[in-house]
N, C-alpha and C positions, 0 to 999 in steps of 0.2 A: 605424495602428489598435495597439492596444496587445495586449501579449501577454495571454497567458487560458493558467490550467492548474492542476497541481497535483502534488504528491508521490504516489507509491504505496510505504508502507513497512512493514518488518517489523522483528522484535525477533528473537531468537535463539532465542525459543520457538515462533516462528510467528504470532506475533498479527498479525495484519495493519491498519493505520490509511490514512487519506489528507488531507494535510493542503495548501491553498490553498497556491499559490510566491509567494506574498508572504508566507503566514506565518512560513516557515522564519529561520532564525535560522544560524550557522555552527558548534552547537559542534550533536552530534548529538541529538536531540529525543528522549524517554523515552514507553515503550512506553503509553498508557493503559490498559492491563489490568493489566501487572505491575510497571511502573516500571524495566526494562531499557534499558539504549539500544539505540538503533535502530543494525540490524547492515546494511541494503539498503535501498535505495531507488530508486526509476524517478521521472523527470521526464515525466508526459503533458503535451501542449503540444497544448491545445483553442481555441486561436485560430483556426484555420480548420475547423471543426470538430473531429467524429471519426470520422466515413466518408465514404468515397469511394464512392456508389456501394453494395457491400456489401464494400467492404477499408476495414480499418480504420489509418486515418493520424494518430493521433496520439502514435502509442508507447506506449499500454496494455500491461500485461505480464499476461497472462491467469497467474494465479497458480493450481498445481496443488495443492485442495484435501483433506490430509491424515486430516484430523478434524474432527470437531465434538460437542460436548457439548452436550445438554438436557434440561431440566427432568425430572427423573421424574412430577412431577403434574401441570405444563399440557403441557410441549412446546415452552416458550419456547427458543430458540435462545441457552442460557449462550456458548460460547466456540467459536472455531472454528482452527483449524491449519494453516498455510498451510507447505510447500517452499520452502526457503530459495534461490533461484536462485543458479547457481554462480559468476556472475559479481556480486562485492559494490563496489560502490558505496561506502560510507562509509568514510573512510579512520579510522585509527587511531593 
């Protein structure tokens, strides 16, 4: 069986994005929203699924949403900011 998964990522501003595990290089990635280097990442292993009964088994981190900004005209979501977990994975 092959490995399947993705990385959860955050930049210093709290922007979240995720990347397939096979798309990640050696260098920290740039935030697609603001261009800053990632400061936190977490590997989510979905090889054997994400749940066992109601329990999450893939290592996913449920991040705390700090704020979000919506378009004042149409209400579309423009930006979400998440709290960066204390444990940092990216080495500088």
